[in-house]
C-alpha positions in Angstrom: 73.1 87.8 87.2 72.0 88.5 90.7 72.6 91.6 92.5 72.8 92.4 96.2 74.6 94.8 98.6 78.2 93.2 99.0 78.5 91.7 102.4 81.4 91.9 104.8 81.7 91.0 108.7 80.2 92.9 111.3 83.1 93.3 113.5 85.3 94.3 110.9 83.0 97.2 109.5 83.4 100.8 111.1 80.1 100.6 112.9 80.9 97.0 114.0 84.2 97.7 115.3 83.0 100.9 117.2 80.4 98.8 118.8 82.9 96.2 119.9 85.2 98.6 121.7 83.6 101.8 123.0 80.4 101.1 124.8 82.1 98.4 127.0 85.2 100.4 127.7 83.4 103.6 128.1 80.9 102.4 130.6 83.6 100.6 132.5 85.7 103.9 132.8 82.6 106.0 133.8 81.5 103.7 136.3 84.7 103.3 138.4 85.1 105.7 141.3 87.9 108.0 142.2 89.4 105.7 144.7 89.8 102.8 141.9 91.6 105.2 139.5 94.1 106.3 142.4 94.7 102.8 143.7 94.9 101.1 140.2 96.6 103.7 137.9 97.8 106.4 140.4 95.5 109.2 139.0 92.4 111.0 140.3 89.4 110.4 138.1 88.2 113.6 136.3 85.8 111.8 133.8 82.5 112.8 134.7 78.9 111.6 133.4 78.7 114.7 131.4 82.1 114.2 129.6 81.2 110.4 129.0 77.9 111.5 127.4 80.0 113.7 125.3 82.7 111.0 124.2 79.7 108.8 123.3 78.3 111.6 121.1 81.6 111.7 119.4 81.5 108.1 118.7 77.9 108.2 117.5 79.1 110.9 115.1 81.6 108.7 113.7 79.2 105.7 113.3 76.6 107.9 111.7 78.9 109.0 109.1 79.7 105.5 108.1 76.1 104.2 108.4 75.1 107.1 106.0 77.6 105.6 103.3 76.3 102.0 104.0 72.6 103.0 103.4 73.1 104.7 100.2 75.2 101.9 98.8 74.1 100.4 95.6 73.1 96.7 94.9 76.1 95.1 93.0 76.4 91.7 91.0 77.3 88.9 93.0 81.0 87.9 92.3 84.1 86.3 93.9 86.0 88.5 96.6 88.3 90.0 96.3 87.9 89.3 92.5 91.1 90.8 91.1 91.9 90.0 87.4 95.0 88.1 86.5 96.7 91.3 85.1 95.9 93.3 88.1 97.4 90.7 90.4 100.6 90.5 88.3 100.8 94.3 88.5 100.1 94.4 92.3 102.7 91.7 92.9 105.3 93.8 91.3 104.2 97.2 93.0 104.3 95.2 96.4 107.9 94.2 95.6 108.9 97.7 95.3 107.2 98.4 98.7 109.0 95.4 100.3 112.5 96.7 99.5 111.6 100.3 100.6 110.6 98.8 103.8 113.9 96.9 103.9 115.8 100.0 103.1 113.9 101.8 106.0 115.2 99.1 108.8 118.6 98.9 107.2 118.6 102.4 107.9 117.5 101.9 111.3 120.2 99.4 112.1 122.9 101.6 110.7 121.8 104.6 112.7 121.5 102.7 115.9 124.8 101.0 115.5 126.5 104.5 115.1 124.9 105.8 118.0 126.5 102.9 120.2 123.7 100.1 120.2 125.4 96.6 120.1 124.2 93.2 119.4 125.2 92.1 122.9 122.9 94.5 124.6 120.0 93.4 122.5 120.7 89.8 123.2 121.0 90.5 126.9 117.8 92.4 126.8 116.1 89.7 125.2 117.4 87.0 127.6 116.5 89.1 130.6 113.0 90.0 129.4 113.5 93.6 130.9 112.9 96.5 128.7 110.8 98.6 131.2 113.2 101.4 131.1 113.3 101.8 127.2 116.9 101.8 127.5 117.4 101.8 123.5 115.2 104.7 122.5 118.1 107.0 122.1 119.9 104.8 119.9 116.9 104.0 117.7 115.6 107.5 117.4 114.2 107.9 113.8 116.2 109.5 110.9 113.7 111.7 109.3 112.8 110.9 105.7 114.8 107.6 105.9 113.7 105.1 108.8 110.4 106.5 107.9 110.4 103.8 105.1 109.8 101.2 107.9 106.2 102.3 107.9 105.9 101.1 104.3 105.8 97.7 105.7 102.2 98.3 106.9 101.1 98.8 103.3 103.2 95.6 102.2 101.4 93.7 104.9 98.0 94.6 103.3 99.2 93.8 99.7 100.6 90.5 100.6 97.4 89.8 102.5 95.5 90.5 99.4 97.8 88.6 97.1 97.8 85.5 99.2 94.1 85.0 99.8 94.0 84.9 96.0 96.8 82.4 95.5 99.5 81.0 97.7 102.9 82.5 96.8 106.2 81.1 98.5 108.1 84.2 97.8 105.3 86.8 98.9 104.8 84.6 102.2 108.5 84.8 102.8 108.7 88.6 102.5 105.6 88.9 104.6 107.3 86.8 107.2 110.5 89.0 107.0 108.4 92.3 107.5 106.6 90.9 110.5 109.7 89.7 112.1 111.5 92.9 111.7 108.1 94.7 113.6 108.4 92.0 116.2 112.0 93.0 116.9 111.2 96.7 116.8 108.2 96.4 118.9 110.3 94.9 121.6 113.6 97.0 121.6 112.0 100.3 121.0 108.7 99.5 123.1 106.7 100.2 120.1 103.8 97.6 120.3 101.8 99.5 117.7 104.7 98.5 115.2 103.2 94.9 115.3 99.6 95.8 115.8 99.4 97.9 112.9 100.4 94.8 110.8 98.2 92.2 112.6 95.0 94.2 112.3 95.1 94.6 108.6 96.2 91.0 108.1 93.1 89.8 110.1 90.5 92.0 108.5 91.7 90.8 105.1 91.7 87.0 106.1 88.6 87.3 108.1 86.3 88.9 104.9 88.1 86.1 102.9 86.9 83.4 104.9 83.9 84.9 105.4 83.1 85.3 101.8 84.3 81.9 100.4 85.5 79.6 103.0 83.8 76.4 104.3 80.1 77.1 105.7 81.3 76.0 109.2 84.1 78.4 109.0 82.0 81.1 107.7 79.6 81.0 110.5 82.4 80.7 113.1 84.2 83.7 112.0 81.0 85.8 112.7 81.9 84.9 116.5 85.6 85.4 116.1 85.9 88.3 118.5 84.9 85.7 121.3 88.4 84.1 120.5 90.2 87.3 119.5 89.6 89.3 122.7 91.4 86.6 125.0 94.1 86.2 122.3 94.8 90.1 122.5 95.0 89.9 126.3 97.4 87.3 125.8 99.6 89.0 123.3 99.4 92.3 125.4 100.5 90.1 128.4 103.6 88.8 126.6 104.8 92.3 125.6 103.9 93.5 129.4 106.0 90.8 130.9 109.2 92.6 129.7 107.8 96.0 129.3 106.6 96.5 132.9 105.9 93.4 135.0 109.7 92.9 135.5 109.6 96.2 137.6 106.2 95.9 139.1 106.4 92.2 140.1 108.3 93.3 143.4 106.0 96.3 144.0 102.6 94.6 143.7 100.8 91.8 145.4 98.9 90.9 142.2 99.6 88.0 140.2 100.8 88.3 136.6 97.5 88.0 134.9 95.6 90.0 137.3 98.3 92.6 136.7 97.8 92.3 132.8 94.2 92.6 133.0 94.3 95.8 135.2 97.1 97.1 133.1 95.0 96.7 129.7 91.9 97.9 131.4 93.8 101.1 132.6 94.9 101.9 129.2 91.4 102.5 128.1 90.0 104.0 131.3 92.8 106.4 131.6 92.3 107.1 127.8 88.8 108.4 128.5 90.1 110.1 131.6 92.9 111.9 130.0 90.6 113.2 127.5 88.6 114.7 130.0 91.6 116.3 131.6 92.6 118.0 128.3 89.2 119.3 127.7 89.2 120.7 131.1 92.8 122.0 131.2 94.1 121.9 127.6 92.1 124.6 125.5 93.3 128.0 125.0 92.1 130.9 123.0 93.7 130.9 119.5 94.9 127.3 119.8 95.4 125.8 116.3 94.2 122.0 115.9 97.1 119.7 116.3 96.6 116.1 116.9 93.7 115.8 114.5 96.0 116.8 111.7 99.3 115.7 113.4 100.8 113.9 110.3 100.8 117.6 108.4 102.3 119.4 111.3 104.9 116.6 111.7 105.7 116.2 108.1 109.5 116.5 107.0 110.2 119.9 106.3 107.1 121.3 108.2 108.1 120.2 111.7 111.8 121.5 111.3 110.3 124.9 110.6 108.3 124.9 113.7 105.3 126.2 111.8 102.8 125.1 114.6 104.8 126.9 117.4 104.9 129.9 115.3 101.3 130.1 114.0 99.5 128.7 117.3 99.1 131.6 119.9 99.6 130.9 122.6 101.3 127.5 122.4 99.3 125.0 124.4 100.9 122.8 126.9 101.7 119.3 125.7 99.6 116.2 126.8 102.4 114.9 128.9 102.9 118.3 130.6 99.0 118.1 131.5 99.4 114.5 132.7 102.3 115.3 135.0 100.3 118.0 136.6 96.7 116.5 136.8 97.1 112.7 136.0 99.6 110.0 135.5 102.1 110.3 132.6 102.7 106.7 132.6 99.3 106.2 131.2 99.6 108.7 128.1 97.0 108.0 125.7 95.3 110.9 124.8 91.7 109.8 124.1 90.9 109.7 120.4 87.3 110.7 120.8 87.9 113.8 122.6 90.9 115.0 120.5 88.8 116.6 117.8 86.5 118.1 120.6 89.6 119.8 121.9 91.3 120.9 118.8 88.1 122.2 117.0 85.4 122.6 119.5 82.3 120.3 120.1 80.7 121.4 117.1 83.8 121.3 114.9 85.0 118.1 116.3 81.5 116.2 115.8 81.6 117.5 112.2 85.3 116.2 111.9 84.2 112.7 113.5 81.0 112.4 111.1 83.3 113.3 107.8 85.8 110.6 109.0 82.8 108.1 109.5 81.9 109.0 105.7 85.3 108.5 104.4 85.5 105.1 106.4 82.3 104.1 105.1 83.5 104.7 101.5 86.5 103.0 101.9 84.9 99.8 103.6 82.4 99.8 100.8 85.1 99.7 98.2 86.8 97.0 100.3 83.8 94.6 100.3 83.1 95.5 96.8 86.6 94.1 95.9 87.8 97.5 94.5 91.4 97.9 94.8 91.7 101.1 96.5 89.4 99.8 99.2 91.3 96.7 99.4 94.4 98.3 100.2 93.2 101.2 102.2 90.6 100.0 104.5 92.4 97.5 106.4 94.9 100.1 107.5 92.1 102.4 108.4 90.4 99.6 110.3 93.3 99.8 112.9 92.3 103.3 113.6 88.6 102.3 114.3 89.7 99.6 117.1 92.3 102.2 118.5 89.8 105.3 118.5 89.1 105.1 122.4 92.9 105.8 123.0 94.0 107.9 120.3 93.4 109.3 116.7 95.8 106.8 114.7 94.8 107.9 111.1 96.2 111.5 111.7 99.5 110.4 112.6 102.5 111.0 110.8 103.5 107.2 110.8 100.4 106.3 108.6 101.4 108.6 105.7 104.0 106.6 104.0 101.8 103.6 103.9 98.8 105.7 102.6 101.4 107.0 99.8 102.7 103.5 98.9 98.9 102.4 98.6 98.1 105.3 96.3 101.0 104.8 94.1 100.6 100.9 93.7 96.8 101.7 93.1 97.4 104.1 90.3 100.0 101.9 88.9 97.7 99.0 88.7 94.8 100.8 87.5 96.2 103.3 85.0 98.3 100.4 83.4 95.0 98.6 82.7 93.7 101.8 80.8 96.8 102.6 78.6 95.9 101.4 75.0 98.4 98.8 73.2 101.4 100.2 71.5 100.9 101.3 68.1 102.7 99.8 65.2 106.0 101.6 64.2 104.9 102.2 60.7 103.1 105.4 60.9 99.8 105.4 58.9 98.4 108.3 57.3 94.9 108.9 57.9 92.8 108.7 54.6 89.9 110.8 54.2 86.5 108.9 53.6 85.9 110.4 50.1 89.4 108.9 48.9 88.9 105.4 50.8 87.9 103.4 47.4 91.1 105.2 45.4 93.4 104.3 48.2 92.4 100.7 48.5 92.7 100.0 44.8 96.3 101.6 44.9 97.0 99.3 47.8 95.8 96.2 45.7 97.8 97.1 42.9 101.1 97.4 44.9 100.6 94.1 46.3 100.2 92.8 42.9 103.4 94.4 41.9 105.3 92.9 45.1 104.0 89.3 44.0 
């Protein structure tokens, strides 16, 4: 059997995704002058050439960590991808069913809590019809219920599991359930102005489908998927524009001379440019002696039980100002992305931040390698992590508490599928006593005599 280094897809890999989003956006943010920042996004430019180089070094540290894993990877026998065995697929389908119902419970809790807080179906319909949700009028009614509505994030894990199952074989029930999860996320992304709720489902599905096509699709399609970003970038802009139409265009259309698509392009460019600029603001103004790392480990600080105790506020001395406070003083709180590549530098210092990103790169590389090799843990985990790579210019996605439920679901289902394969078959109810080797001939003679007596 021939062996090779399992191939993936360049723009899906950690290094490829970074190359796709960081150099262009960072160059764009650094090249603009202060007047442009003030005119387009109502914020002064704080991003200097030195801070831009530091941000580029942070991205390079993340990429180097992933490259080290890829260089050290061993050649493997060539086999179909994903290549899960029938018994693994059956157990994965059962585990995915449990994850789907956990997701459904989370959304049901969201609906019940919102109704109890006064949200009516009529108000939702009016918002959909008017396509005006700039004021986020439903945020109070849709405030999360800790430990319950968090289950909606299991939908992210279900989307990945469903994607893996469907590239193996078509199943109508899995497809229907995936459609339900996507529809619920779409409604949530509108009424709660939470675009990420849909994005974090779409990116993993695209990652799984793209690699499946690359590995086993028709030759022409396999070649075309290599250049998919040429089509995906305009599609992302179009989807972004569809959300901005109800989210901000209804407000700014009467306050700007720009056309809609000019506004959309300026808006999406602003999210990236101001993210780098906000990172510079926070590096200049957000560091204090005794400040404990926060956003680099935000999921741990915000976990149920930990956040209610206020441990970060008690242990971090002095408590640093929030990013929103800094933006109100030095930037524009409307564009509040903190800048994911500078967050570890603020939390851990320059050296500590670069080490953090290099370790994150190694973990990403390991997950990606397991993904392209068709190992279950990589198949389910890397598509989730890929969202964080594409979003790293704006924020650190992996450390947020919203990712934890999906990761726990992946770990639980992976353990169920893997451990079930290693459990030996159940023994017969009739207990058999062990026979010493030196008495084996006598035991055999006694057994034959017993059989003749029963005959």
